[in-house]
TORKOL-4160 file (C-alpha; in steps of 0.2 Angstrom, whole numbers, padded with zeros to 4 digits, m for minus):
270
<pt num="1" X="m0335" Y="0285" Z="m0119"/>
<pt num="2" X="m0323" Y="0274" Z="m0128"/>
<pt num="3" X="m0328" Y="0263" Z="m0143"/>
<pt num="4" X="m0314" Y="0250" Z="m0146"/>
<pt num="5" X="m0302" Y="0261" Z="m0136"/>
<pt num="6" X="m0307" Y="0277" Z="m0147"/>
<pt num="7" X="m0317" Y="0292" Z="m0139"/>
<pt num="8" X="m0334" Y="0292" Z="m0147"/>
<pt num="9" X="m0352" Y="0288" Z="m0145"/>
<pt num="10" X="m0357" Y="0279" Z="m0161"/>
<pt num="11" X="m0357" Y="0261" Z="m0167"/>
<pt num="12" X="m0360" Y="0253" Z="m0184"/>
<pt num="13" X="m0378" Y="0249" Z="m0190"/>
<pt num="14" X="m0371" Y="0232" Z="m0193"/>
<pt num="15" X="m0366" Y="0229" Z="m0175"/>
<pt num="16" X="m0375" Y="0213" Z="m0168"/>
<pt num="17" X="m0377" Y="0222" Z="m0152"/>
<pt num="18" X="m0388" Y="0235" Z="m0160"/>
<pt num="19" X="m0397" Y="0223" Z="m0172"/>
<pt num="20" X="m0400" Y="0208" Z="m0160"/>
<pt num="21" X="m0395" Y="0213" Z="m0142"/>
<pt num="22" X="m0381" Y="0201" Z="m0146"/>
<pt num="23" X="m0369" Y="0204" Z="m0131"/>
<pt num="24" X="m0366" Y="0206" Z="m0113"/>
<pt num="25" X="m0363" Y="0220" Z="m0101"/>
<pt num="26" X="m0357" Y="0224" Z="m0083"/>
<pt num="27" X="m0360" Y="0239" Z="m0072"/>
<pt num="28" X="m0348" Y="0244" Z="m0058"/>
<pt num="29" X="m0345" Y="0258" Z="m0046"/>
<pt num="30" X="m0329" Y="0269" Z="m0046"/>
<pt num="31" X="m0325" Y="0277" Z="m0030"/>
<pt num="32" X="m0309" Y="0288" Z="m0028"/>
<pt num="33" X="m0302" Y="0282" Z="m0044"/>
<pt num="34" X="m0304" Y="0263" Z="m0039"/>
<pt num="35" X="m0315" Y="0251" Z="m0048"/>
<pt num="36" X="m0325" Y="0241" Z="m0035"/>
<pt num="37" X="m0323" Y="0222" Z="m0036"/>
<pt num="38" X="m0315" Y="0223" Z="m0053"/>
<pt num="39" X="m0309" Y="0205" Z="m0053"/>
<pt num="40" X="m0326" Y="0198" Z="m0049"/>
<pt num="41" X="m0334" Y="0209" Z="m0063"/>
<pt num="42" X="m0321" Y="0203" Z="m0076"/>
<pt num="43" X="m0323" Y="0185" Z="m0071"/>
<pt num="44" X="m0342" Y="0186" Z="m0073"/>
<pt num="45" X="m0340" Y="0196" Z="m0089"/>
<pt num="46" X="m0329" Y="0182" Z="m0096"/>
<pt num="47" X="m0341" Y="0168" Z="m0090"/>
<pt num="48" X="m0356" Y="0177" Z="m0099"/>
<pt num="49" X="m0345" Y="0179" Z="m0115"/>
<pt num="50" X="m0341" Y="0161" Z="m0115"/>
<pt num="51" X="m0359" Y="0156" Z="m0112"/>
<pt num="52" X="m0364" Y="0166" Z="m0128"/>
<pt num="53" X="m0348" Y="0161" Z="m0137"/>
<pt num="54" X="m0342" Y="0179" Z="m0139"/>
<pt num="55" X="m0323" Y="0182" Z="m0138"/>
<pt num="56" X="m0320" Y="0191" Z="m0122"/>
<pt num="57" X="m0307" Y="0205" Z="m0123"/>
<pt num="58" X="m0292" Y="0203" Z="m0111"/>
<pt num="59" X="m0294" Y="0210" Z="m0094"/>
<pt num="60" X="m0278" Y="0221" Z="m0096"/>
<pt num="61" X="m0286" Y="0229" Z="m0111"/>
<pt num="62" X="m0302" Y="0233" Z="m0102"/>
<pt num="63" X="m0293" Y="0239" Z="m0086"/>
<pt num="64" X="m0282" Y="0251" Z="m0096"/>
<pt num="65" X="m0297" Y="0258" Z="m0105"/>
<pt num="66" X="m0307" Y="0260" Z="m0089"/>
<pt num="67" X="m0292" Y="0269" Z="m0081"/>
<pt num="68" X="m0291" Y="0281" Z="m0095"/>
<pt num="69" X="m0309" Y="0286" Z="m0092"/>
<pt num="70" X="m0306" Y="0287" Z="m0073"/>
<pt num="71" X="m0292" Y="0299" Z="m0076"/>
<pt num="72" X="m0305" Y="0311" Z="m0081"/>
<pt num="73" X="m0318" Y="0307" Z="m0068"/>
<pt num="74" X="m0313" Y="0298" Z="m0052"/>
<pt num="75" X="m0330" Y="0294" Z="m0046"/>
<pt num="76" X="m0346" Y="0287" Z="m0055"/>
<pt num="77" X="m0353" Y="0271" Z="m0063"/>
<pt num="78" X="m0343" Y="0262" Z="m0076"/>
<pt num="79" X="m0352" Y="0252" Z="m0089"/>
<pt num="80" X="m0344" Y="0239" Z="m0100"/>
<pt num="81" X="m0353" Y="0233" Z="m0115"/>
<pt num="82" X="m0346" Y="0219" Z="m0126"/>
<pt num="83" X="m0356" Y="0215" Z="m0142"/>
<pt num="84" X="m0352" Y="0200" Z="m0154"/>
<pt num="85" X="m0346" Y="0214" Z="m0166"/>
<pt num="86" X="m0350" Y="0219" Z="m0184"/>
<pt num="87" X="m0357" Y="0207" Z="m0197"/>
<pt num="88" X="m0361" Y="0212" Z="m0215"/>
<pt num="89" X="m0370" Y="0196" Z="m0219"/>
<pt num="90" X="m0388" Y="0197" Z="m0215"/>
<pt num="91" X="m0396" Y="0184" Z="m0203"/>
<pt num="92" X="m0397" Y="0178" Z="m0185"/>
<pt num="93" X="m0383" Y="0165" Z="m0187"/>
<pt num="94" X="m0366" Y="0173" Z="m0181"/>
<pt num="95" X="m0350" Y="0172" Z="m0191"/>
<pt num="96" X="m0336" Y="0162" Z="m0182"/>
<pt num="97" X="m0322" Y="0171" Z="m0173"/>
<pt num="98" X="m0330" Y="0189" Z="m0175"/>
<pt num="99" X="m0320" Y="0203" Z="m0167"/>
<pt num="100" X="m0331" Y="0210" Z="m0153"/>
<pt num="101" X="m0335" Y="0228" Z="m0150"/>
<pt num="102" X="m0330" Y="0236" Z="m0134"/>
<pt num="103" X="m0341" Y="0251" Z="m0127"/>
<pt num="104" X="m0335" Y="0258" Z="m0111"/>
<pt num="105" X="m0343" Y="0273" Z="m0102"/>
<pt num="106" X="m0342" Y="0282" Z="m0085"/>
<pt num="107" X="m0356" Y="0292" Z="m0079"/>
<pt num="108" X="m0360" Y="0301" Z="m0062"/>
<pt num="109" X="m0367" Y="0291" Z="m0048"/>
<pt num="110" X="m0385" Y="0294" Z="m0044"/>
<pt num="111" X="m0388" Y="0302" Z="m0026"/>
<pt num="112" X="m0400" Y="0290" Z="m0018"/>
<pt num="113" X="m0409" Y="0295" Z="m0002"/>
<pt num="114" X="m0400" Y="0290" Z="0014"/>
<pt num="115" X="m0417" Y="0282" Z="0020"/>
<pt num="116" X="m0415" Y="0269" Z="0006"/>
<pt num="117" X="m0401" Y="0262" Z="0016"/>
<pt num="118" X="m0408" Y="0264" Z="0034"/>
<pt num="119" X="m0427" Y="0263" Z="0034"/>
<pt num="120" X="m0428" Y="0254" Z="0017"/>
<pt num="121" X="m0438" Y="0256" Z="0001"/>
<pt num="122" X="m0455" Y="0252" Z="m0006"/>
<pt num="123" X="m0455" Y="0237" Z="m0018"/>
<pt num="124" X="m0469" Y="0235" Z="m0031"/>
<pt num="125" X="m0475" Y="0219" Z="m0038"/>
<pt num="126" X="m0474" Y="0220" Z="m0057"/>
<pt num="127" X="m0487" Y="0213" Z="m0068"/>
<pt num="128" X="m0474" Y="0207" Z="m0081"/>
<pt num="129" X="m0469" Y="0189" Z="m0079"/>
<pt num="130" X="m0451" Y="0183" Z="m0084"/>
<pt num="131" X="m0450" Y="0169" Z="m0097"/>
<pt num="132" X="m0440" Y="0154" Z="m0094"/>
<pt num="133" X="m0424" Y="0152" Z="m0105"/>
<pt num="134" X="m0411" Y="0141" Z="m0096"/>
<pt num="135" X="m0398" Y="0145" Z="m0109"/>
<pt num="136" X="m0398" Y="0163" Z="m0105"/>
<pt num="137" X="m0402" Y="0162" Z="m0086"/>
<pt num="138" X="m0390" Y="0171" Z="m0075"/>
<pt num="139" X="m0382" Y="0180" Z="m0090"/>
<pt num="140" X="m0382" Y="0199" Z="m0090"/>
<pt num="141" X="m0385" Y="0200" Z="m0109"/>
<pt num="142" X="m0390" Y="0215" Z="m0119"/>
<pt num="143" X="m0408" Y="0210" Z="m0122"/>
<pt num="144" X="m0417" Y="0218" Z="m0107"/>
<pt num="145" X="m0434" Y="0221" Z="m0114"/>
<pt num="146" X="m0443" Y="0212" Z="m0100"/>
<pt num="147" X="m0434" Y="0224" Z="m0088"/>
<pt num="148" X="m0439" Y="0239" Z="m0099"/>
<pt num="149" X="m0457" Y="0234" Z="m0099"/>
<pt num="150" X="m0457" Y="0231" Z="m0080"/>
<pt num="151" X="m0449" Y="0247" Z="m0076"/>
<pt num="152" X="m0462" Y="0256" Z="m0086"/>
<pt num="153" X="m0476" Y="0250" Z="m0076"/>
<pt num="154" X="m0474" Y="0264" Z="m0062"/>
<pt num="155" X="m0470" Y="0282" Z="m0061"/>
<pt num="156" X="m0472" Y="0285" Z="m0042"/>
<pt num="157" X="m0455" Y="0291" Z="m0036"/>
<pt num="158" X="m0458" Y="0284" Z="m0019"/>
<pt num="159" X="m0457" Y="0266" Z="m0027"/>
<pt num="160" X="m0439" Y="0262" Z="m0028"/>
<pt num="161" X="m0439" Y="0245" Z="m0036"/>
<pt num="162" X="m0450" Y="0232" Z="m0044"/>
<pt num="163" X="m0452" Y="0214" Z="m0040"/>
<pt num="164" X="m0451" Y="0201" Z="m0054"/>
<pt num="165" X="m0459" Y="0184" Z="m0054"/>
<pt num="166" X="m0458" Y="0171" Z="m0067"/>
<pt num="167" X="m0472" Y="0163" Z="m0078"/>
<pt num="168" X="m0475" Y="0151" Z="m0063"/>
<pt num="169" X="m0476" Y="0165" Z="m0050"/>
<pt num="170" X="m0459" Y="0161" Z="m0042"/>
<pt num="171" X="m0450" Y="0176" Z="m0035"/>
<pt num="172" X="m0435" Y="0179" Z="m0046"/>
<pt num="173" X="m0427" Y="0196" Z="m0043"/>
<pt num="174" X="m0429" Y="0215" Z="m0044"/>
<pt num="175" X="m0430" Y="0224" Z="m0060"/>
<pt num="176" X="m0412" Y="0229" Z="m0057"/>
<pt num="177" X="m0407" Y="0220" Z="m0042"/>
<pt num="178" X="m0405" Y="0203" Z="m0034"/>
<pt num="179" X="m0416" Y="0198" Z="m0019"/>
<pt num="180" X="m0414" Y="0190" Z="m0002"/>
<pt num="181" X="m0426" Y="0186" Z="0012"/>
<pt num="182" X="m0423" Y="0182" Z="0030"/>
<pt num="183" X="m0433" Y="0169" Z="0040"/>
<pt num="184" X="m0429" Y="0163" Z="0057"/>
<pt num="185" X="m0411" Y="0168" Z="0055"/>
<pt num="186" X="m0408" Y="0160" Z="0038"/>
<pt num="187" X="m0406" Y="0168" Z="0021"/>
<pt num="188" X="m0415" Y="0163" Z="0005"/>
<pt num="189" X="m0412" Y="0169" Z="m0012"/>
<pt num="190" X="m0421" Y="0163" Z="m0028"/>
<pt num="191" X="m0415" Y="0150" Z="m0039"/>
<pt num="192" X="m0410" Y="0158" Z="m0056"/>
<pt num="193" X="m0408" Y="0142" Z="m0066"/>
<pt num="194" X="m0422" Y="0147" Z="m0078"/>
<pt num="195" X="m0421" Y="0166" Z="m0079"/>
<pt num="196" X="m0414" Y="0181" Z="m0070"/>
<pt num="197" X="m0397" Y="0189" Z="m0068"/>
<pt num="198" X="m0384" Y="0182" Z="m0056"/>
<pt num="199" X="m0375" Y="0198" Z="m0050"/>
<pt num="200" X="m0359" Y="0199" Z="m0040"/>
<pt num="201" X="m0367" Y="0207" Z="m0025"/>
<pt num="202" X="m0378" Y="0191" Z="m0024"/>
<pt num="203" X="m0362" Y="0181" Z="m0024"/>
<pt num="204" X="m0354" Y="0192" Z="m0011"/>
<pt num="205" X="m0370" Y="0190" Z="0001"/>
<pt num="206" X="m0369" Y="0171" Z="m0001"/>
<pt num="207" X="m0351" Y="0172" Z="0004"/>
<pt num="208" X="m0355" Y="0183" Z="0019"/>
<pt num="209" X="m0367" Y="0170" Z="0025"/>
<pt num="210" X="m0354" Y="0156" Z="0023"/>
<pt num="211" X="m0341" Y="0166" Z="0032"/>
<pt num="212" X="m0353" Y="0170" Z="0047"/>
<pt num="213" X="m0361" Y="0153" Z="0049"/>
<pt num="214" X="m0378" Y="0159" Z="0043"/>
<pt num="215" X="m0387" Y="0146" Z="0032"/>
<pt num="216" X="m0391" Y="0153" Z="0015"/>
<pt num="217" X="m0402" Y="0142" Z="0003"/>
<pt num="218" X="m0405" Y="0145" Z="m0015"/>
<pt num="219" X="m0422" Y="0138" Z="m0020"/>
<pt num="220" X="m0439" Y="0143" Z="m0027"/>
<pt num="221" X="m0452" Y="0152" Z="m0017"/>
<pt num="222" X="m0467" Y="0162" Z="m0021"/>
<pt num="223" X="m0475" Y="0179" Z="m0016"/>
<pt num="224" X="m0485" Y="0172" Z="m0001"/>
<pt num="225" X="m0469" Y="0165" Z="0007"/>
<pt num="226" X="m0459" Y="0181" Z="0004"/>
<pt num="227" X="m0473" Y="0191" Z="0012"/>
<pt num="228" X="m0471" Y="0182" Z="0029"/>
<pt num="229" X="m0452" Y="0184" Z="0029"/>
<pt num="230" X="m0444" Y="0192" Z="0044"/>
<pt num="231" X="m0434" Y="0204" Z="0032"/>
<pt num="232" X="m0431" Y="0207" Z="0013"/>
<pt num="233" X="m0417" Y="0216" Z="0005"/>
<pt num="234" X="m0411" Y="0220" Z="m0012"/>
<pt num="235" X="m0393" Y="0221" Z="m0019"/>
<pt num="236" X="m0383" Y="0226" Z="m0034"/>
<pt num="237" X="m0366" Y="0233" Z="m0038"/>
<pt num="238" X="m0372" Y="0251" Z="m0039"/>
<pt num="239" X="m0385" Y="0253" Z="m0025"/>
<pt num="240" X="m0376" Y="0241" Z="m0013"/>
<pt num="241" X="m0390" Y="0235" Z="m0001"/>
<pt num="242" X="m0407" Y="0242" Z="0002"/>
<pt num="243" X="m0419" Y="0234" Z="0015"/>
<pt num="244" X="m0437" Y="0233" Z="0010"/>
<pt num="245" X="m0449" Y="0241" Z="0021"/>
<pt num="246" X="m0465" Y="0239" Z="0011"/>
<pt num="247" X="m0472" Y="0226" Z="m0002"/>
<pt num="248" X="m0490" Y="0222" Z="m0006"/>
<pt num="249" X="m0497" Y="0230" Z="0010"/>
<pt num="250" X="m0484" Y="0221" Z="0021"/>
<pt num="251" X="m0472" Y="0232" Z="0031"/>
<pt num="252" X="m0456" Y="0229" Z="0039"/>
<pt num="253" X="m0448" Y="0241" Z="0052"/>
<pt num="254" X="m0433" Y="0231" Z="0058"/>
<pt num="255" X="m0419" Y="0225" Z="0047"/>
<pt num="256" X="m0405" Y="0218" Z="0059"/>
<pt num="257" X="m0398" Y="0205" Z="0047"/>
<pt num="258" X="m0399" Y="0217" Z="0032"/>
<pt num="259" X="m0389" Y="0230" Z="0042"/>
<pt num="260" X="m0376" Y="0217" Z="0046"/>
<pt num="261" X="m0374" Y="0212" Z="0028"/>
<pt num="262" X="m0375" Y="0230" Z="0022"/>
<pt num="263" X="m0360" Y="0234" Z="0034"/>
<pt num="264" X="m0350" Y="0220" Z="0028"/>
<pt num="265" X="m0353" Y="0223" Z="0010"/>
<pt num="266" X="m0348" Y="0241" Z="0012"/>
<pt num="267" X="m0332" Y="0237" Z="0021"/>
<pt num="268" X="m0326" Y="0220" Z="0015"/>
<pt num="269" X="m0311" Y="0221" Z="0003"/>
<pt num="270" X="m0311" Y="0208" Z="m0011"/>
């Protein structure tokens, strides 16, 4: 782990990331010493920093620090955390032009069952409902308490992911993933203008649809519509793509479009 480029695992008690969750992060796969989709991840990190008015470190600096970690471990999951930085003055209001804190880590990848990618996974409807905050919608910010509480709702190892709805019962996302459904050959993914995280794999699936002439619509829909979908699948930068085979008593045994998208995501170079 590197803290501002120096090996270590401690941050100041005055860091706003610790005090207020004031920061953003990205998580990406490292395979064979190569950072997967680095330009996309940095672009999204930069956009999120701009949205929160945090100074984003230069791409070259972060790339070099990640390369140092990768020299010691060529495969794993890299995490980049950027906080607004240390502030000695108490209070929520940030000081102008603060120097951000950079926290970079690289951990071993989890070994997920192969059936997650072929047969699919069980998805659980979470009790927690996501609040609306348009100013934070789409941003991968450090305040993830809603996700923490949702993930604590189950301990069954056969349930791979939780489904999150918003306060108006619109489908939004998984606890750690973005969601797509397939109906009559078309893709649908939830509108994230009020809450949720817009991941880069979601972005890539939308691009896949455009390249292959598959209609893909971003709009609101509820659980009832989701349960009559022909297919459902989940995506993020660590897992790739998992089809869903069970949700709320409904089962899906065939995932033809999910498999097409999965193959493209695994082999496309961008």
